N, C-alpha and C positions, 0 to 999 in steps of 0.2 A: 083526396076527398076532403070534405068540410064536416064540422060538427053536425050540421043539419042534415047530412046524409045518413045519419045513424039514428036509431031509436032504441029505447029500452027493450031488453029481451032478445036483441039480435046476437047472433054468435059471430065473433070476429077473430081475427088472427093479427098479432103483433109481429111486424117484420123490423127487427132492429136495423139501424142504418148501415152497420158493417156487413149485413147479409146482402147488401146490394140488389135489394128487391127480390130475392130468392125466397119464395113462400115455404120452401121445403127445408130451409136452413135449420140446423139443430137448435139454434137459440130463438127461433120463433115460438111464441106462446099463444094458445087458444084461450079464449074466455067468452063472457057475456056482457053486454052493455048494461050497467045499472043506472047510469044517469049521464046527462050531457049539460054542458054550459057553453058560452060563446067561444072558448078558447080549447077546452079539452073534452075528450070522451072518457068517462069514468068506466073502468072495465074490472069486474071480478074474474081473475085468471083462474083456470083450472089448477087443481093441486092434487097432492097424494091422497086427500080425502075424497075427492070425486070431481066430476064434470059440473060446472056451473050451468044453469038451465033457464033461470028466470030473471036473474039480476037482484032477486030479494034475499039471496043467501047471506048468512050471518058473517060475512067476511068483509074486510076492508077493500074498497076499490082503489085502483090505481089511476091517477090522472095520466092519460096517454094523448099524444098529439094525434089528430085524425089522419094526417099524412103518413103515419106509421101503421095504420090499420087497413085491413081489407076484410070484406064480409065473406063468411064461410058458410 
């Protein structure tokens, strides 16, 4: 996928390269898109506090390569 395939507020799942595309791997993480630039999708990942829903939550986003994400 490319950065323009994503938009703010979408739920996504990060699939690390060592998971070999397995979207159910235990190291996958779910989150919500907070912003996008030409290289990265910025994701606020769910944590012990709760599930991210809008992208406006007061947490720091992680720059994530779009090829490591799927929409959920």
